[in-house]
N, C-alpha and C positions, 0 to 999 in steps of 0.2 A: 360508098359508105363513109359517112361523115365521122369526124373525130368524136363527136358527142355520142353517136351510136356505139362506137368502139369502146368508149369509156363505160357506157351503160352495160354493154355485153361483158366487159371484164368484171364489172361489179357483180353482175348476176352470177357469173361463173364462180367468183370467190365466195359469194353467199351460199350457193349450192354446195360448194366444196366444204365450207365450214359446217353446214347443216349435216351433210352426210358423215363427216368425220365425227361430229357430235353424236349422232345416232349410233355410229359404229362403235365409239368408245363406250356408250351406254350398254349396248348389247355385249360388248367384250367384258364389261364389269359384271354383267349378269352371268355370263358363262364362267367367269372367274369365281363367282359366288358358288356355283354348283361344285366346283373343284374344292374350294375352301370349306364348304359346308361339311364335307365328310370329315375333315381333320380339325377345324377350329371351332365350329359351332355357330350360334346365331349372332354373336357380337360382330364378327367380321362380315357376316352376311349383311347386316344392317348398315355397317360402315361403308361397304362397297356399294350398296344400293344408294346410299346418300351421296357418295362421290359421283356416281353415274348421273344422279338427278341434278347435282350441282353443275356438272359438265353440260348437261342438256339445257338447263336454264341459262347458263352463261352463253351458250351458242345461240339460243333464241334471242337474248339481249343484243348480242353482236349483230345478228341478222337484222333485227328491228332498227338498230342504229344505222346500219348501212343502208337500209331501205329509206329511212327518214332523211338521210343526208344526200341521197341521190337526186339529181335534178329531174323534175318531171316535165 
């Protein structure tokens, strides 16, 4: 296994880890919404959803940057 393959493998693992932590935090925000909705109402629901969406978009941007900078 060459050094280049090892580097690419490491990049792929970090990309997938970032993606899944992103998706996980988005669903965590949605689950948090369900709990907050009972007590706080729709404002916190929208805010949590926007935060989850921002996290998801940020993760996608990081993923794309990592993909574009990796040597092909």
